[in-house]
PDBQT receptor file of N, H, CA, C and O in Angstrom, charges set to zero:
ATOM      1  N   UNK A   1     -18.923 -41.863   3.309  1.00  0.00    +0.000 N 
ATOM      2  CA  UNK A   1     -18.053 -41.524   2.200  1.00  0.00    +0.000 C 
ATOM      3  C   UNK A   1     -18.314 -40.098   1.741  1.00  0.00    +0.000 C 
ATOM      4  O   UNK A   1     -17.367 -39.400   1.379  1.00  0.00    +0.000 OA
ATOM      5  N   UNK A   2     -19.538 -39.647   1.741  1.00  0.00    +0.000 N 
ATOM      6  H   UNK A   2     -20.307 -40.214   2.034  1.00  0.00    +0.000 HD
ATOM      7  CA  UNK A   2     -19.852 -38.324   1.198  1.00  0.00    +0.000 C 
ATOM      8  C   UNK A   2     -19.236 -37.203   2.021  1.00  0.00    +0.000 C 
ATOM      9  O   UNK A   2     -18.827 -36.187   1.459  1.00  0.00    +0.000 OA
ATOM     10  N   UNK A   3     -19.159 -37.363   3.344  1.00  0.00    +0.000 N 
ATOM     11  H   UNK A   3     -19.491 -38.189   3.801  1.00  0.00    +0.000 HD
ATOM     12  CA  UNK A   3     -18.553 -36.311   4.156  1.00  0.00    +0.000 C 
ATOM     13  C   UNK A   3     -17.046 -36.237   3.923  1.00  0.00    +0.000 C 
ATOM     14  O   UNK A   3     -16.457 -35.163   4.043  1.00  0.00    +0.000 OA
ATOM     15  N   UNK A   4     -16.424 -37.353   3.595  1.00  0.00    +0.000 N 
ATOM     16  H   UNK A   4     -16.903 -38.225   3.498  1.00  0.00    +0.000 HD
ATOM     17  CA  UNK A   4     -14.984 -37.350   3.332  1.00  0.00    +0.000 C 
ATOM     18  C   UNK A   4     -14.665 -36.564   2.072  1.00  0.00    +0.000 C 
ATOM     19  O   UNK A   4     -13.652 -35.867   2.013  1.00  0.00    +0.000 OA
ATOM     20  N   UNK A   5     -15.512 -36.670   1.076  1.00  0.00    +0.000 N 
ATOM     21  H   UNK A   5     -16.335 -37.237   1.124  1.00  0.00    +0.000 HD
ATOM     22  CA  UNK A   5     -15.298 -35.928  -0.164  1.00  0.00    +0.000 C 
ATOM     23  C   UNK A   5     -15.432 -34.435   0.084  1.00  0.00    +0.000 C 
ATOM     24  O   UNK A   5     -14.608 -33.660  -0.400  1.00  0.00    +0.000 OA
ATOM     25  N   UNK A   6     -16.448 -34.013   0.824  1.00  0.00    +0.000 N 
ATOM     26  H   UNK A   6     -17.118 -34.643   1.218  1.00  0.00    +0.000 HD
ATOM     27  CA  UNK A   6     -16.632 -32.581   1.076  1.00  0.00    +0.000 C 
ATOM     28  C   UNK A   6     -15.508 -32.019   1.938  1.00  0.00    +0.000 C 
ATOM     29  O   UNK A   6     -15.059 -30.898   1.697  1.00  0.00    +0.000 OA
ATOM     30  N   UNK A   7     -15.046 -32.761   2.927  1.00  0.00    +0.000 N 
ATOM     31  H   UNK A   7     -15.411 -33.671   3.123  1.00  0.00    +0.000 HD
ATOM     32  CA  UNK A   7     -13.928 -32.289   3.754  1.00  0.00    +0.000 C 
ATOM     33  C   UNK A   7     -12.659 -32.182   2.908  1.00  0.00    +0.000 C 
ATOM     34  O   UNK A   7     -11.896 -31.227   3.054  1.00  0.00    +0.000 OA
ATOM     35  N   UNK A   8     -12.436 -33.135   2.043  1.00  0.00    +0.000 N 
ATOM     36  H   UNK A   8     -13.056 -33.911   1.924  1.00  0.00    +0.000 HD
ATOM     37  CA  UNK A   8     -11.271 -33.079   1.159  1.00  0.00    +0.000 C 
ATOM     38  C   UNK A   8     -11.306 -31.881   0.235  1.00  0.00    +0.000 C 
ATOM     39  O   UNK A   8     -10.287 -31.222   0.031  1.00  0.00    +0.000 OA
ATOM     40  N   UNK A   9     -12.479 -31.591  -0.329  1.00  0.00    +0.000 N 
ATOM     41  H   UNK A   9     -13.307 -32.127  -0.163  1.00  0.00    +0.000 HD
ATOM     42  CA  UNK A   9     -12.605 -30.426  -1.205  1.00  0.00    +0.000 C 
ATOM     43  C   UNK A   9     -12.386 -29.124  -0.446  1.00  0.00    +0.000 C 
ATOM     44  O   UNK A   9     -11.776 -28.193  -0.974  1.00  0.00    +0.000 OA
ATOM     45  N   UNK A  10     -12.873 -29.052   0.777  1.00  0.00    +0.000 N 
ATOM     46  H   UNK A  10     -13.368 -29.808   1.206  1.00  0.00    +0.000 HD
ATOM     47  CA  UNK A  10     -12.662 -27.854   1.591  1.00  0.00    +0.000 C 
ATOM     48  C   UNK A  10     -11.179 -27.678   1.892  1.00  0.00    +0.000 C 
ATOM     49  O   UNK A  10     -10.655 -26.569   1.784  1.00  0.00    +0.000 OA
ATOM     50  N   UNK A  11     -10.501 -28.745   2.265  1.00  0.00    +0.000 N 
ATOM     51  H   UNK A  11     -10.926 -29.646   2.353  1.00  0.00    +0.000 HD
ATOM     52  CA  UNK A  11      -9.066 -28.649   2.554  1.00  0.00    +0.000 C 
ATOM     53  C   UNK A  11      -8.267 -28.249   1.325  1.00  0.00    +0.000 C 
ATOM     54  O   UNK A  11      -7.339 -27.446   1.422  1.00  0.00    +0.000 OA
ATOM     55  N   UNK A  12      -8.616 -28.795   0.180  1.00  0.00    +0.000 N 
ATOM     56  H   UNK A  12      -9.369 -29.447   0.101  1.00  0.00    +0.000 HD
ATOM     57  CA  UNK A  12      -7.921 -28.432  -1.057  1.00  0.00    +0.000 C 
ATOM     58  C   UNK A  12      -8.142 -26.964  -1.380  1.00  0.00    +0.000 C 
ATOM     59  O   UNK A  12      -7.211 -26.277  -1.798  1.00  0.00    +0.000 OA
ATOM     60  N   UNK A  13      -9.370 -26.472  -1.191  1.00  0.00    +0.000 N 
ATOM     61  H   UNK A  13     -10.127 -27.031  -0.852  1.00  0.00    +0.000 HD
ATOM     62  CA  UNK A  13      -9.664 -25.067  -1.454  1.00  0.00    +0.000 C 
ATOM     63  C   UNK A  13      -8.873 -24.153  -0.533  1.00  0.00    +0.000 C 
ATOM     64  O   UNK A  13      -8.336 -23.140  -0.980  1.00  0.00    +0.000 OA
ATOM     65  N   UNK A  14      -8.794 -24.496   0.736  1.00  0.00    +0.000 N 
ATOM     66  H   UNK A  14      -9.229 -25.320   1.099  1.00  0.00    +0.000 HD
ATOM     67  CA  UNK A  14      -8.017 -23.684   1.684  1.00  0.00    +0.000 C 
ATOM     68  C   UNK A  14      -6.545 -23.695   1.305  1.00  0.00    +0.000 C 
ATOM     69  O   UNK A  14      -5.899 -22.648   1.335  1.00  0.00    +0.000 OA
ATOM     70  N   UNK A  15      -6.003 -24.846   0.950  1.00  0.00    +0.000 N 
ATOM     71  H   UNK A  15      -6.528 -25.697   0.925  1.00  0.00    +0.000 HD
ATOM     72  CA  UNK A  15      -4.595 -24.922   0.572  1.00  0.00    +0.000 C 
ATOM     73  C   UNK A  15      -4.305 -24.129  -0.689  1.00  0.00    +0.000 C 
ATOM     74  O   UNK A  15      -3.240 -23.522  -0.803  1.00  0.00    +0.000 OA
ATOM     75  N   UNK A  16      -5.227 -24.122  -1.634  1.00  0.00    +0.000 N 
ATOM     76  H   UNK A  16      -6.092 -24.615  -1.541  1.00  0.00    +0.000 HD
ATOM     77  CA  UNK A  16      -5.033 -23.339  -2.852  1.00  0.00    +0.000 C 
ATOM     78  C   UNK A  16      -5.054 -21.851  -2.535  1.00  0.00    +0.000 C 
ATOM     79  O   UNK A  16      -4.248 -21.093  -3.075  1.00  0.00    +0.000 OA
ATOM     80  N   UNK A  17      -5.959 -21.428  -1.674  1.00  0.00    +0.000 N 
ATOM     81  H   UNK A  17      -6.613 -22.044  -1.235  1.00  0.00    +0.000 HD
ATOM     82  CA  UNK A  17      -6.075 -20.003  -1.345  1.00  0.00    +0.000 C 
ATOM     83  C   UNK A  17      -4.931 -19.511  -0.473  1.00  0.00    +0.000 C 
ATOM     84  O   UNK A  17      -4.438 -18.400  -0.672  1.00  0.00    +0.000 OA
ATOM     85  N   UNK A  18      -4.505 -20.310   0.481  1.00  0.00    +0.000 N 
ATOM     86  H   UNK A  18      -4.905 -21.212   0.643  1.00  0.00    +0.000 HD
ATOM     87  CA  UNK A  18      -3.470 -19.875   1.428  1.00  0.00    +0.000 C 
ATOM     88  C   UNK A  18      -2.079 -20.145   0.877  1.00  0.00    +0.000 C 
ATOM     89  O   UNK A  18      -1.188 -19.308   1.023  1.00  0.00    +0.000 OA
ATOM     90  N   UNK A  19      -1.878 -21.277   0.259  1.00  0.00    +0.000 N 
ATOM     91  H   UNK A  19      -2.602 -21.957   0.140  1.00  0.00    +0.000 HD
ATOM     92  CA  UNK A  19      -0.593 -21.582  -0.346  1.00  0.00    +0.000 C 
ATOM     93  C   UNK A  19       0.248 -22.576   0.418  1.00  0.00    +0.000 C 
ATOM     94  O   UNK A  19       0.513 -23.659  -0.102  1.00  0.00    +0.000 OA
ATOM     95  N   UNK A  20       0.681 -22.264   1.626  1.00  0.00    +0.000 N 
ATOM     96  H   UNK A  20       0.466 -21.384   2.048  1.00  0.00    +0.000 HD
ATOM     97  CA  UNK A  20       1.613 -23.163   2.314  1.00  0.00    +0.000 C 
ATOM     98  C   UNK A  20       0.971 -24.486   2.713  1.00  0.00    +0.000 C 
ATOM     99  O   UNK A  20      -0.239 -24.575   2.920  1.00  0.00    +0.000 OA
ATOM    100  N   UNK A  21       1.794 -25.489   2.813  1.00  0.00    +0.000 N 
ATOM    101  H   UNK A  21       2.777 -25.418   2.645  1.00  0.00    +0.000 HD
ATOM    102  CA  UNK A  21       1.314 -26.813   3.188  1.00  0.00    +0.000 C 
ATOM    103  C   UNK A  21       1.476 -27.080   4.682  1.00  0.00    +0.000 C 
ATOM    104  O   UNK A  21       1.031 -28.115   5.177  1.00  0.00    +0.000 OA
ATOM    105  N   UNK A  22       2.104 -26.165   5.395  1.00  0.00    +0.000 N 
ATOM    106  H   UNK A  22       2.466 -25.324   4.993  1.00  0.00    +0.000 HD
ATOM    107  CA  UNK A  22       2.346 -26.326   6.819  1.00  0.00    +0.000 C 
ATOM    108  C   UNK A  22       1.164 -25.750   7.592  1.00  0.00    +0.000 C 
ATOM    109  O   UNK A  22       0.733 -24.631   7.313  1.00  0.00    +0.000 OA
ATOM    110  N   UNK A  23       0.639 -26.488   8.547  1.00  0.00    +0.000 N 
ATOM    111  H   UNK A  23       0.989 -27.397   8.774  1.00  0.00    +0.000 HD
ATOM    112  CA  UNK A  23      -0.555 -26.033   9.267  1.00  0.00    +0.000 C 
ATOM    113  C   UNK A  23      -0.296 -24.767  10.074  1.00  0.00    +0.000 C 
ATOM    114  O   UNK A  23      -1.197 -23.940  10.213  1.00  0.00    +0.000 OA
ATOM    115  N   UNK A  24       0.901 -24.595  10.607  1.00  0.00    +0.000 N 
ATOM    116  H   UNK A  24       1.633 -25.267  10.495  1.00  0.00    +0.000 HD
ATOM    117  CA  UNK A  24       1.185 -23.370  11.362  1.00  0.00    +0.000 C 
ATOM    118  C   UNK A  24       1.221 -22.155  10.449  1.00  0.00    +0.000 C 
ATOM    119  O   UNK A  24       0.850 -21.062  10.876  1.00  0.00    +0.000 OA
ATOM    120  N   UNK A  25       1.657 -22.317   9.202  1.00  0.00    +0.000 N 
ATOM    121  H   UNK A  25       1.958 -23.206   8.855  1.00  0.00    +0.000 HD
ATOM    122  CA  UNK A  25       1.647 -21.203   8.252  1.00  0.00    +0.000 C 
ATOM    123  C   UNK A  25       0.224 -20.853   7.835  1.00  0.00    +0.000 C 
ATOM    124  O   UNK A  25      -0.069 -19.687   7.572  1.00  0.00    +0.000 OA
ATOM    125  N   UNK A  26      -0.654 -21.833   7.772  1.00  0.00    +0.000 N 
ATOM    126  H   UNK A  26      -0.415 -22.780   7.986  1.00  0.00    +0.000 HD
ATOM    127  CA  UNK A  26      -2.058 -21.562   7.464  1.00  0.00    +0.000 C 
ATOM    128  C   UNK A  26      -2.686 -20.750   8.585  1.00  0.00    +0.000 C 
ATOM    129  O   UNK A  26      -3.454 -19.822   8.329  1.00  0.00    +0.000 OA
ATOM    130  N   UNK A  27      -2.365 -21.094   9.822  1.00  0.00    +0.000 N 
ATOM    131  H   UNK A  27      -1.742 -21.848  10.030  1.00  0.00    +0.000 HD
ATOM    132  CA  UNK A  27      -2.882 -20.340  10.969  1.00  0.00    +0.000 C 
ATOM    133  C   UNK A  27      -2.339 -18.920  10.953  1.00  0.00    +0.000 C 
ATOM    134  O   UNK A  27      -3.082 -17.975  11.215  1.00  0.00    +0.000 OA
ATOM    135  N   UNK A  28      -1.058 -18.754  10.651  1.00  0.00    +0.000 N 
ATOM    136  H   UNK A  28      -0.454 -19.522  10.439  1.00  0.00    +0.000 HD
ATOM    137  CA  UNK A  28      -0.459 -17.420  10.601  1.00  0.00    +0.000 C 
ATOM    138  C   UNK A  28      -1.060 -16.584   9.469  1.00  0.00    +0.000 C 
ATOM    139  O   UNK A  28      -1.160 -15.364   9.597  1.00  0.00    +0.000 OA
ATOM    140  N   UNK A  29      -1.458 -17.216   8.371  1.00  0.00    +0.000 N 
ATOM    141  H   UNK A  29      -1.376 -18.207   8.267  1.00  0.00    +0.000 HD
ATOM    142  CA  UNK A  29      -2.064 -16.488   7.258  1.00  0.00    +0.000 C 
ATOM    143  C   UNK A  29      -3.428 -15.935   7.636  1.00  0.00    +0.000 C 
ATOM    144  O   UNK A  29      -3.906 -14.995   7.001  1.00  0.00    +0.000 OA
ATOM    145  N   UNK A  30      -4.065 -16.497   8.661  1.00  0.00    +0.000 N 
ATOM    146  H   UNK A  30      -3.676 -17.260   9.177  1.00  0.00    +0.000 HD
ATOM    147  CA  UNK A  30      -5.379 -16.026   9.078  1.00  0.00    +0.000 C 
ATOM    148  C   UNK A  30      -5.298 -14.819  10.002  1.00  0.00    +0.000 C 
ATOM    149  O   UNK A  30      -6.334 -14.296  10.412  1.00  0.00    +0.000 OA
ATOM    150  N   UNK A  31      -4.096 -14.363  10.339  1.00  0.00    +0.000 N 
ATOM    151  H   UNK A  31      -3.254 -14.787  10.006  1.00  0.00    +0.000 HD
ATOM    152  CA  UNK A  31      -3.971 -13.183  11.192  1.00  0.00    +0.000 C 
ATOM    153  C   UNK A  31      -4.512 -11.938  10.493  1.00  0.00    +0.000 C 
ATOM    154  O   UNK A  31      -5.156 -11.100  11.124  1.00  0.00    +0.000 OA
ATOM    155  N   UNK A  32      -4.253 -11.818   9.196  1.00  0.00    +0.000 N 
ATOM    156  H   UNK A  32      -3.731 -12.500   8.683  1.00  0.00    +0.000 HD
ATOM    157  CA  UNK A  32      -4.692 -10.636   8.459  1.00  0.00    +0.000 C 
ATOM    158  C   UNK A  32      -6.193 -10.667   8.203  1.00  0.00    +0.000 C 
ATOM    159  O   UNK A  32      -6.892  -9.689   8.471  1.00  0.00    +0.000 OA
ATOM    160  N   UNK A  33      -6.677 -11.761   7.697  1.00  0.00    +0.000 N 
ATOM    161  H   UNK A  33      -6.109 -12.555   7.479  1.00  0.00    +0.000 HD
ATOM    162  CA  UNK A  33      -8.115 -11.914   7.436  1.00  0.00    +0.000 C 
ATOM    163  C   UNK A  33      -8.466 -13.383   7.671  1.00  0.00    +0.000 C 
ATOM    164  O   UNK A  33      -7.769 -14.285   7.208  1.00  0.00    +0.000 OA
ATOM    165  N   UNK A  34      -9.545 -13.599   8.386  1.00  0.00    +0.000 N 
ATOM    166  H   UNK A  34     -10.111 -12.866   8.762  1.00  0.00    +0.000 HD
ATOM    167  CA  UNK A  34      -9.955 -14.957   8.692  1.00  0.00    +0.000 C 
ATOM    168  C   UNK A  34     -10.373 -15.657   7.410  1.00  0.00    +0.000 C 
ATOM    169  O   UNK A  34     -11.074 -15.057   6.596  1.00  0.00    +0.000 OA
ATOM    170  N   UNK A  35      -9.975 -16.887   7.205  1.00  0.00    +0.000 N 
ATOM    171  H   UNK A  35      -9.405 -17.375   7.866  1.00  0.00    +0.000 HD
ATOM    172  CA  UNK A  35     -10.244 -17.615   5.962  1.00  0.00    +0.000 C 
ATOM    173  C   UNK A  35     -11.727 -17.851   5.729  1.00  0.00    +0.000 C 
ATOM    174  O   UNK A  35     -12.138 -18.087   4.593  1.00  0.00    +0.000 OA
ATOM    175  N   UNK A  36     -12.531 -17.793   6.769  1.00  0.00    +0.000 N 
ATOM    176  H   UNK A  36     -12.197 -17.601   7.692  1.00  0.00    +0.000 HD
ATOM    177  CA  UNK A  36     -13.962 -18.014   6.608  1.00  0.00    +0.000 C 
ATOM    178  C   UNK A  36     -14.668 -16.923   5.837  1.00  0.00    +0.000 C 
ATOM    179  O   UNK A  36     -15.730 -17.155   5.260  1.00  0.00    +0.000 OA
ATOM    180  N   UNK A  37     -14.082 -15.719   5.819  1.00  0.00    +0.000 N 
ATOM    181  H   UNK A  37     -13.219 -15.530   6.288  1.00  0.00    +0.000 HD
ATOM    182  CA  UNK A  37     -14.724 -14.612   5.107  1.00  0.00    +0.000 C 
ATOM    183  C   UNK A  37     -14.609 -14.785   3.594  1.00  0.00    +0.000 C 
ATOM    184  O   UNK A  37     -15.639 -14.794   2.920  1.00  0.00    +0.000 OA
ATOM    185  N   UNK A  38     -13.399 -14.924   3.020  1.00  0.00    +0.000 N 
ATOM    186  H   UNK A  38     -12.562 -14.916   3.567  1.00  0.00    +0.000 HD
ATOM    187  CA  UNK A  38     -13.343 -15.100   1.567  1.00  0.00    +0.000 C 
ATOM    188  C   UNK A  38     -13.819 -16.474   1.105  1.00  0.00    +0.000 C 
ATOM    189  O   UNK A  38     -14.208 -16.640  -0.051  1.00  0.00    +0.000 OA
ATOM    190  N   UNK A  39     -13.789 -17.455   1.996  1.00  0.00    +0.000 N 
ATOM    191  H   UNK A  39     -13.473 -17.320   2.935  1.00  0.00    +0.000 HD
ATOM    192  CA  UNK A  39     -14.214 -18.808   1.635  1.00  0.00    +0.000 C 
ATOM    193  C   UNK A  39     -15.625 -19.109   2.132  1.00  0.00    +0.000 C 
ATOM    194  O   UNK A  39     -15.983 -20.274   2.308  1.00  0.00    +0.000 OA
ATOM    195  N   UNK A  40     -16.423 -18.077   2.359  1.00  0.00    +0.000 N 
ATOM    196  H   UNK A  40     -16.132 -17.131   2.217  1.00  0.00    +0.000 HD
ATOM    197  CA  UNK A  40     -17.776 -18.265   2.874  1.00  0.00    +0.000 C 
ATOM    198  C   UNK A  40     -18.638 -19.149   1.972  1.00  0.00    +0.000 C 
ATOM    199  O   UNK A  40     -19.383 -19.979   2.494  1.00  0.00    +0.000 OA
ATOM    200  N   UNK A  41     -18.573 -19.011   0.636  1.00  0.00    +0.000 N 
ATOM    201  H   UNK A  41     -17.967 -18.337   0.212  1.00  0.00    +0.000 HD
ATOM    202  CA  UNK A  41     -19.374 -19.924  -0.205  1.00  0.00    +0.000 C 
ATOM    203  C   UNK A  41     -19.031 -21.398   0.016  1.00  0.00    +0.000 C 
ATOM    204  O   UNK A  41     -19.917 -22.251  -0.034  1.00  0.00    +0.000 OA
ATOM    205  N   UNK A  42     -17.769 -21.699   0.256  1.00  0.00    +0.000 N 
ATOM    206  H   UNK A  42     -17.050 -21.005   0.296  1.00  0.00    +0.000 HD
ATOM    207  CA  UNK A  42     -17.377 -23.086   0.531  1.00  0.00    +0.000 C 
ATOM    208  C   UNK A  42     -17.959 -23.526   1.864  1.00  0.00    +0.000 C 
ATOM    209  O   UNK A  42     -18.397 -24.668   2.008  1.00  0.00    +0.000 OA
ATOM    210  N   UNK A  43     -17.966 -22.627   2.837  1.00  0.00    +0.000 N 
ATOM    211  H   UNK A  43     -17.611 -21.700   2.720  1.00  0.00    +0.000 HD
ATOM    212  CA  UNK A  43     -18.546 -22.931   4.142  1.00  0.00    +0.000 C 
ATOM    213  C   UNK A  43     -20.037 -23.232   4.019  1.00  0.00    +0.000 C 
ATOM    214  O   UNK A  43     -20.544 -24.148   4.666  1.00  0.00    +0.000 OA
ATOM    215  N   UNK A  44     -20.728 -22.470   3.199  1.00  0.00    +0.000 N 
ATOM    216  H   UNK A  44     -20.316 -21.726   2.673  1.00  0.00    +0.000 HD
ATOM    217  CA  UNK A  44     -22.168 -22.675   3.015  1.00  0.00    +0.000 C 
ATOM    218  C   UNK A  44     -22.430 -24.001   2.293  1.00  0.00    +0.000 C 
ATOM    219  O   UNK A  44     -23.380 -24.709   2.627  1.00  0.00    +0.000 OA
ATOM    220  N   UNK A  45     -21.601 -24.337   1.315  1.00  0.00    +0.000 N 
ATOM    221  H   UNK A  45     -20.829 -23.762   1.043  1.00  0.00    +0.000 HD
ATOM    222  CA  UNK A  45     -21.808 -25.571   0.555  1.00  0.00    +0.000 C 
ATOM    223  C   UNK A  45     -21.537 -26.810   1.386  1.00  0.00    +0.000 C 
ATOM    224  O   UNK A  45     -22.073 -27.878   1.090  1.00  0.00    +0.000 OA
ATOM    225  N   UNK A  46     -20.716 -26.692   2.420  1.00  0.00    +0.000 N 
ATOM    226  H   UNK A  46     -20.281 -25.824   2.661  1.00  0.00    +0.000 HD
ATOM    227  CA  UNK A  46     -20.417 -27.871   3.226  1.00  0.00    +0.000 C 
ATOM    228  C   UNK A  46     -21.485 -28.004   4.270  1.00  0.00    +0.000 C 
ATOM    229  O   UNK A  46     -21.448 -28.932   5.077  1.00  0.00    +0.000 OA
TER     230      UNK A  46
């Protein structure tokens, strides 16, 4: 159960930062800057 909560929080954070709900638009948004750089604290917490 605990891993499901952390994965859900990570997905919600990415959706808030990127905006679109479509997975292909999320991938296209990473062309300019990879999401792992601004979301590094979330990566470390997971």
